N, C-alpha and C positions, 0 to 999 in steps of 0.2 A: 504493500500500500504506500502510495506517495505520502511523504511527510506533510505536504500541504493539505491533504485531505483528512488528516487526523484531527480529532477533536482536541481542543487546547489542553485539556487535562491529560490526554494521552501523549500529546506532543511534548509537553513539559514535565512529564513524569521524571523525577530525579533518578539518576543512575549511580549516584554516590552519596554518602552521608553528608559530605560537604555541601551538596546542592540542596539538601532537605531543609525545610522549615521545622525545626525541632526545639522544644523547650530545653534549656541548658541542662536541667536535671536528667532528661532522657539522653541527651548526647553524651553526658558524662559516663553513662553505663558502658558505652562501647568504645571508649578511648583506647582500650587495649584489646579490642576484638570481642568475640563471643566467648565468654568464660563460664556460662551457665546455660541452663534451659530457661526459656523466657515465654511468658504469656504477655502479649501486647494487647491491651484492652482499652476501650473507650469509644467515643462517638465515631460513626462512620465518616469516611472522607477525610480523616486526619493524618493519614500516612502510615498506618500500621502495616498494610500489605507491602507497600513500597519499601519500608525499612526492612521488613523480614526478607524480601527478595535480595536486597543489597547485602544483608548479613550472610545469607547462604551462598552468595557468589553468583547469582543468576546472571547479572550483567557483566561481571568481570570474568566469569567462566574459569575461576582459579580454585574452585573447591568442588568436592563431590557432594551433590545435593539431590534431594527428592522433594518435589512440591505436589501437594494433594489438596484439591478444593473439597473441604469436608461437607459443603452444602450439596455437592453433586454425588460424592462417594461416601455414603454413611454406613455402609455395611462393615461389619467386623471382619469380613473376609479380606478387606483391604489391608488390615494389619497382618493377617496370616500370610498373605501373598506378597503384595508389593513392598510393604514396610519391612517385613522380616527378610525378604530376599535382598533388599538394599542393604540392610544392616549386616548381613552375612557376607556379601560379595566384596571382592577387592575392587576399589574404584577404577573406572576406565579412564580416568583423567590423571595426568601427571601433576602432582601438587606437592608443595612443601608442607601443606597442612595435613596432619595425620587424622584429623577429625572429619567425620561425615556429618551432613546436616539434613534434617528433615523438617519441612515447613508444612504445617497443617492449617490451612486458612479457614475462617468461619467455623471454628471448632465447636461452637455451641450447638451446632446442628446434629452432632453425633449422639448416639444413645448412651445410656448409663453403662450398658455392657461393654460398649466400645471404650469408654473412659476407663473402666475397671481393667480391661485387657491391656490398655496402653501403659498402665503403671508397671506391668511386668516387663514390657519392652524397655522402658526407661531404666529399670533396675538391671536388666540383663546386659544392656549395651552401654552402660554409663561411661565406660572407659574411652570409647571411640565414636560415640554418636551424641550430637546435641539436637534437641527438639525446640522448635519455635512455633508457638500457637498464636493465632489472632482471634479476637472475638469482640463483638459489640456488647455482649452480655456476660460479664464475668460471673454473675450469680448462677448461670446455667452450667458452670463447670464445677465438678465435684471438689470437695475439700482435699480428697486424696491426691488429685492431680495438682491442685494449687500448692500443696505442701512440697511438691517436688520441683517447683518452678519459681523463678523470680518474676513477680507480677509488676508490670510497668504500665502506669496509668497515663493515657494520652490526653485525658480531659484536664483543662486548666483548673487549678486548685484555689486561685484567688485572683483579684483584679489585676495584680501585677503580671501574672502569667497570661491572662486574657489580653491585656494591653500589648505585651510582648508579641504574642502570636498575630494579633491584628496588624500591628506595625510591620512585622516581617512579611505578612501576606501582601499588604499594601505596597511595600517596597519592591517585592519580587514582580508584582504585576506592573507597577508604574515604571520601574527602572529596567526590567528585562523583557517581560512578555509583550507589553504594548509597543516598545520600540522595534522589537523583532517582527511583530505583526504589522507594523507601519500604520497604526491607528492610535487614537487617544480617547480617553474618557475623562470628562471633567471630574475634579477631585471629589466634589460633593456626591456625584453619582457613583463613583467607585466606592466611597465610604458607605453609601447606602447599600450597595451590592454585598459588601463584606459583612456589614451588620445583619443584613437579611439572611444570609446563608451560613454565617459563622456557627460552628467551627469547621463546617464541611467545605474544605478547599476545592474538592472536585465540583461541588455544586456552584461554588463561587465562580470557577472558570467557565462553567456552562452558562452562567448569567452574563459573564464578560463576552463569551462567544455570541450570545443572543444580541447583545448590544452592538457588537461588531457587524452583525449581519443585518440588523433592522434599524440601528440608530436610536432605539427606544428601550426604556426599562420596563420590565414587567412588574408593575406595582401590585399585582395580584387582585386588583379590584374586580376583574372579570370572574374570579372564582368566589366572590363574596355575594351572598344572597341580598336582594333588596331589603328583605326583612331585617337582616343583621345591620345593614347600613342605617335603616330607619330607627332601629332600637338604639344603636349607638348615638345617633344624632339627637334623638329625643331625650336620651339619658343625660345629655349635657344641660338640659333645661329644667331638670327636676331636683329637688333637695333629697340627698341621700347621705346616709352615714358612710364612714370610711369602710365599714364592714360590707355594706351593700355594694359599694364601688369595687371592692376586692373580689367579691363573689361574681359580680357581673363580668369582670375581666377574665377571671379564671374559667368561668363557664363558657364564654364566647371566644376567647383568644388563647389564653394560657401564656406562660412566660415566653414560649418559642415564637409567638405570633404578635407580640406587641409592635413589631415593625409594621405588620399589616394594619393595625389600628392607627398607627401614626400616618401611614399612607392614606388611609380613608379620611383622615382629618385634614387632608390637603385640598386639592382642587374639587374633589367630589363633594366635600362638606361646604365649601364656598358656594358652589352652585345650588346645593340643597337649601342652605340658609337664606340665600337671596330670594329663592322662589317660595319657600315655605314660611320663613320667619321675617322676611323683609328686613334683614339686618343691614345696618349701614356699613359702608365700605371701610370706615375708620376702624371699627371693631375687628372686622375680618383681617385688616392689615396687621393689627396687633397679634391676632391669633397666628398669622403666618410666621411672625418672629418666634413664637413659642415652638412651633413645629420645627423650624430651622435649628433652633438652639438645642432642643431635646433629641433631635435625630442624631446629632453628634454625640450627645451624652449616652445614647444607647450603646455606643461602641465600648464604653468602659463600665456600664452599669452592672453592679453585682446582683441586682434583683430587678429584672425588667418590669415585673408587676408593680413594684413601688414606683418606678419611673412612670408607668402608665397612669397610676393613680394621681401622681403629681400633675401630669399633663391635663387630666380631666378637671382637677381642682383649679388649675390656672385658667382653663377655658371658661369654667363657670364664673370665676371672678370677673372676667371681662364681659361675658354675655349678660350678667346681672346688672351691669352699670347702665 
């Protein structure tokens, strides 16, 4: 396939650790190579599979490795045949590394029996085989497996880590990808895309590709029912307790879709308020400043729901005057 026809997330998939966007605490684990069995876990699209492939030598082709997609091959027979055969045989590749590597992707899909059987393989071949597992759901992996692995969390643990990742994503897109693709995105629109899809870097690049092809952002309004829009807009004009606001946001948006709420309070709300409430332009102008200000704050917000409650509160203050 021509590289020009690749999707951006495929075209710019890192081939080395140096090219990856990784939290420092994750990068530090591998300064001296693979020294343990690892479970890479966390949100989808954060680089777990890419890192695993780099670690097993898929791109450098300097290690003996086996990769299995556990969502496609869930049978315990895979262990008895492919995995055991690989563990027993002499590598067909010349390498200075005496260790062989097995990567089981999307490991949460396998059965309890599969996980129990894998423990025996880990014990039997611990001298010359290292296992790397990836999963979006660590809770679906047995304690017996987890006790034999170093578990590395790809999810940000605090606002500092979130800011670090968003900054690095912004820099990679702005300084590397956009110049290479010979197009540009205004800063505020790129920030919106990153906030909208964070921490899923793959989805962020899909949004960037959509902008490249259409010149427009998908603000998700087309996927929102007219009833939800109406409920949100009318909610701004009624007196409610903080508890009621909280439950309204949780029931209709949730923390992961506060960016959708912010988008709905832009042009769509201006049009609705002019037609339904006959609001004056001066009020709407002030509301626009709130949206602009809090769209950027969403980038570093530790709790999007609290940020959403604040926006609703500030809208109400202006609409009541």
